[in-house]
C-alpha positions in Angstrom: 9.6 22.8 -16.5 7.1 20.3 -17.9 4.0 21.7 -19.5 0.8 19.8 -18.9 -0.6 19.4 -22.4 -4.0 18.2 -21.3 -5.9 21.2 -20.0 -8.4 21.4 -17.1 -7.1 18.3 -15.4 -8.7 17.5 -12.1 -7.1 14.5 -10.3 -9.1 12.3 -8.0 -7.6 10.1 -5.3 -8.9 6.6 -4.6 -8.4 3.2 -3.1 -8.2 0.7 -5.9 -5.4 1.8 -8.2 -6.9 0.3 -11.4 -10.3 1.9 -11.0 -9.0 5.2 -9.8 -6.6 5.6 -12.7 -9.4 4.5 -15.1 -11.7 7.2 -13.6 -9.1 9.9 -14.2 -8.3 8.5 -17.6 -11.9 8.3 -18.9 -12.8 11.9 -17.9 -10.7 13.0 -20.9 -13.3 11.2 -23.0 -16.3 12.8 -21.4 -17.1 10.0 -19.0 -17.3 11.3 -15.4 -17.5 8.0 -13.5 -16.2 7.5 -9.9 -13.7 5.0 -8.8 -16.4 2.9 -7.1 -18.8 3.1 -10.1 -16.0 1.8 -12.5 -15.0 -0.9 -10.0 -18.6 -2.2 -10.0 -19.2 -1.6 -13.7 -16.0 -3.6 -14.4 -17.2 -6.5 -12.2 -14.2 -5.9 -10.0 -15.6 -7.7 -6.9 -14.8 -11.4 -6.8 -13.0 -14.0 -4.6 -10.2 -16.5 -5.0 -8.9 -19.1 -2.6 -6.0 -21.0 -4.1 -3.7 -23.5 -2.3 -1.0 -25.1 -4.4 1.0 -28.0 -3.1 4.2 -26.1 -2.6 2.5 -22.9 -1.2 3.2 -22.1 2.5 -0.1 -20.2 2.7 -3.2 -20.0 0.5 -3.6 -17.1 -2.0 -6.7 -15.2 -1.0 -7.9 -12.1 -2.9 -11.2 -10.3 -3.0 -11.2 -8.9 -6.5 -10.7 -10.0 -10.1 -7.2 -10.2 -11.4 -5.4 -7.1 -12.6 -6.5 -5.6 -15.9 -10.0 -7.2 -15.4 -11.8 -3.9 -14.6 -10.2 -2.0 -17.4 -10.9 -4.8 -19.9 -14.5 -5.2 -18.8 -15.2 -1.5 -18.9 -13.6 -1.1 -22.3 -15.8 -3.9 -23.6 -18.9 -2.2 -22.3 -17.9 1.0 -24.0 -17.4 -0.7 -27.3 -13.6 -0.5 -27.3 -10.8 -3.0 -27.7 -8.3 -2.9 -24.8 -4.7 -3.5 -25.5 -2.0 -4.0 -22.9 1.2 -3.1 -24.6 4.7 -3.8 -23.2 7.2 -1.0 -23.4 10.6 -2.8 -23.6 12.8 0.3 -23.7 12.8 3.9 -22.5 13.0 5.1 -26.1 9.8 3.2 -27.1 8.0 4.5 -24.0 9.1 8.1 -24.8 7.8 7.9 -28.3 4.5 6.4 -27.3 3.9 8.9 -24.6 4.7 11.9 -26.8 2.4 10.5 -29.6 -0.6 10.0 -27.2 -0.2 13.4 -25.5 0.2 15.2 -28.8 -3.1 13.6 -29.8 -4.7 15.0 -26.6 -4.9 11.6 -24.8 -3.7 10.8 -21.4 -1.5 7.7 -21.0 -2.5 4.8 -18.7 0.4 2.9 -17.3 0.5 -0.4 -15.5 3.6 -1.3 -13.5 4.4 -4.3 -11.3 4.9 -3.1 -7.7 6.8 -5.0 -5.0 5.1 -4.0 -1.8 6.9 -4.6 1.5 3.6 -4.6 3.3 2.5 -7.8 1.6 4.0 -11.2 2.7 7.3 -12.1 1.0 7.2 -9.0 -1.1 4.3 -10.2 -3.1 4.0 -8.5 -6.5 0.8 -6.5 -7.3 -0.1 -4.1 -10.1 -0.1 -0.3 -9.8 -1.8 1.9 -12.3 -0.8 5.5 -13.1 -1.9 8.3 -15.5 0.6 10.5 -17.4 -1.1 13.8 -18.3 1.8 15.9 -19.5 5.4 15.9 -20.8 7.9 18.6 -21.2 11.6 19.6 -21.3 14.0 17.1 -20.1 11.5 14.2 -20.4 9.8 15.3 -17.2 6.3 13.8 -17.1 3.2 14.9 -15.1 2.3 11.7 -13.3 -0.9 11.2 -11.4 -0.9 8.5 -8.8 -3.8 6.9 -6.9 -3.1 8.6 -3.5 -1.6 11.9 -4.7 -3.5 15.2 -4.6 -2.1 16.5 -7.9 0.1 15.2 -10.7 3.8 15.3 -9.7 6.6 16.2 -12.1 9.1 13.4 -12.4 11.9 12.5 -14.8 10.7 9.7 -17.1 14.2 8.0 -17.3 14.2 7.6 -13.5 10.6 6.4 -13.4 11.2 3.9 -16.2 14.2 2.5 -14.4 12.2 2.0 -11.2 9.3 0.4 -13.1 11.7 -2.1 -14.8 12.9 -3.5 -11.5 9.9 -5.9 -11.3 9.3 -6.4 -15.0 8.5 -4.6 -18.2 6.2 -1.6 -17.8 2.9 -1.9 -19.8 0.7 0.8 -21.3 -3.0 0.3 -21.4 -4.5 1.5 -24.6 -8.2 2.0 -25.5 -10.5 4.8 -26.5 -14.2 4.5 -25.8 -16.1 4.1 -29.0 -19.5 4.4 -27.3 -20.7 7.0 -24.7 -23.7 5.1 -23.5 -27.0 6.9 -23.9 -28.8 4.1 -21.9 -26.6 3.7 -18.9 -29.3 1.7 -17.2 -29.2 -1.0 -19.8 -25.4 -1.1 -19.5 -25.7 -1.5 -15.8 -28.3 -4.3 -16.1 -26.0 -6.1 -18.6 -23.0 -6.0 -16.3 -24.9 -6.8 -13.1 -26.3 -10.0 -14.7 -23.0 -11.0 -16.1 -21.3 -10.4 -12.7 -23.9 -12.4 -10.9 -23.3 -15.3 -13.3 -19.5 -15.1 -12.8 -19.9 -15.1 -9.0 -22.6 -17.8 -8.7 -21.3 -20.2 -11.4 -17.6 -19.8 -11.7 -15.6 -22.2 -13.9 -13.6 -23.6 -11.0 -14.4 -24.2 -7.4 -11.9 -21.8 -5.9 -13.5 -18.7 -7.4 -16.6 -16.6 -6.6 -19.1 -17.8 -4.1 -17.8 -21.4 -4.4 -14.3 -20.0 -3.5 -15.7 -18.5 -0.3 -17.3 -21.8 0.5 -14.0 -23.5 -0.2 -12.3 -21.2 2.2 -15.0 -21.9 4.8 -14.4 -25.7 4.6 -10.6 -25.5 4.3 -9.8 -23.1 7.1 -10.6 -25.6 9.9 -8.3 -28.1 8.2 -5.3 -25.7 8.2 -3.6 -27.4 11.2 -3.5 -30.7 9.3 -2.5 -29.2 5.9 -0.2 -26.2 6.6 3.2 -26.2 8.2 2.6 -22.8 9.9 -1.0 -21.9 10.6 -0.1 -18.6 12.3 1.8 -17.5 9.3 -1.0 -18.4 6.9 -3.5 -16.5 9.1 -1.1 -13.5 9.1 -0.8 -13.7 5.3 -4.6 -13.6 5.0 -5.0 -10.6 7.4 -2.2 -8.6 5.6 -3.5 -9.3 2.1 -7.2 -9.0 2.9 -6.8 -5.5 4.4 -4.3 -4.3 1.9 -5.6 -1.6 -0.5 -4.2 -3.3 -3.6 -4.6 -7.0 -3.0 -7.3 -7.3 -0.4 -11.0 -7.7 -0.3 -12.2 -6.0 2.8 -12.2 -2.5 1.3 -13.4 -3.8 -2.0 -16.7 -4.9 -0.5 -17.2 -1.3 0.7 -16.2 0.0 -2.8 -18.8 -2.3 -4.4 -21.4 -1.2 -1.9 -20.8 2.4 -3.0 -21.2 1.3 -6.6 -24.6 -0.2 -5.8 -25.6 3.0 -4.1 -24.7 5.0 -7.3 -26.4 2.3 -9.4 -29.6 2.9 -7.5 -29.6 6.5 -8.6 -29.8 5.2 -12.2 -32.0 2.2 -11.6 -34.1 2.9 -8.5 -35.0 -0.7 -7.9 -35.8 -2.2 -4.5 -33.6 -5.2 -5.6 -30.6 -2.9 -5.5 -31.6 -1.5 -2.1 -31.8 -5.1 -0.8 -28.4 -5.9 -2.2 -26.9 -2.8 -0.5 -28.3 -3.8 2.9 -27.3 -7.4 2.5 -23.7 -6.5 1.5 -23.5 -4.3 4.6 -24.3 -7.4 6.7 -21.8 -9.5 4.8 -19.1 -6.9 5.5 -19.7 -7.3 9.2 -19.1 -11.0 8.9 -15.9 -10.4 6.9 -14.7 -8.2 9.7 -15.4 -11.1 12.1 -13.4 -13.5 9.9 -10.4 -11.0 9.9 -10.7 -10.6 13.7 -10.7 -14.4 14.3 -7.7 -15.0 12.0 -5.8 -12.1 13.5 -6.1 -14.0 16.9 -4.6 -17.0 15.2 -1.8 -14.9 13.6 -1.0 -13.4 17.0 -0.6 -17.0 18.4 -3.4 -16.7 20.9 -4.5 -19.9 22.8 -7.5 -21.7 21.4 -6.5 -21.7 17.7 -9.0 -24.4 16.8 -11.9 -22.4 18.2 -10.8 -19.3 16.3 -10.6 -21.3 13.1 -14.0 -22.8 13.6 -15.4 -19.3 14.2 -13.8 -18.0 11.0 -15.4 -21.0 9.2 -18.8 -20.3 10.6 -18.6 -16.7 9.6 -17.4 -17.6 6.1 -20.4 -19.8 5.5 -22.6 -16.9 6.4 -20.6 -14.6 4.1 -21.0 -17.1 1.2 -24.8 -17.3 1.9 -25.2 -13.5 2.0 -23.0 -12.8 -1.1 -24.9 -15.5 -2.9 -28.1 -13.8 -2.0 -26.8 -10.5 -3.3 -25.8 -11.9 -6.7 -29.1 -13.8 -7.0 -30.9 -10.5 -6.4 -28.8 -8.5 -8.8 -29.3 -11.1 -11.5 -33.0 -10.1 -11.5 -32.5 -6.3 -11.8 
């Protein structure tokens, strides 16, 4: 039977795999941050609308790309983050044993093919290994599990390899911030800049505006509008890929941030984001009608566009407000 080498482990479940795994990982270094707080601290909220020429439906996501939260948090904590590929089971075994012997958990990133996403789209899942024992059984903590489960590493590694080489995320915080308020202000201002002034037009607030202007043109540009609408609804409401739940996660981050920086500007941002989330639900409802093939497709697309323009305005207000905190 495996022996958990890291004592007093208390696993937390969550929604966003990267932020949840990071929360469980960092507690070993004395940092007791929630999933929502790390998602916000790592500037996880964002938006992308990308339509390539050969794509049957646009790629729409509501957060930064995988590893972004981990890398941003590592930078704020004065640490270099390395994403290390583990090409063989033997290399993985050696690395895991070395880290656990040093008293460190192991943060693992694996590519996950999810049948709930269109065309088996690949997303990243993040796990934490907290123990290893006889027979190469590891104590594996997953996002939605109550406690670490004992699983044979050779079998796990074989499953992980199906969609690509497993990767191990390596960093140790060099700085436990004494002035968390200043760290928050730094990341809020940087996040506001990234959202308001992205390098390309399909990211951030400009990406939402691009979505608003493009969705009414779908009948002229896409072969199957119903399928594209279905792709959006499935991905936007998906816990790994989406954006709907991530707005709620970021709102919880702002509520926690207010406890550290009791500013009326953060209160305003919390209220405004609540309003924006209502509009996002309207966008999803309108495009669900299109996905279901209801009559009046053009009117549903126009309504989605109207709501998206409101979302862009409100999320722009939020970021302009947070830039002043």
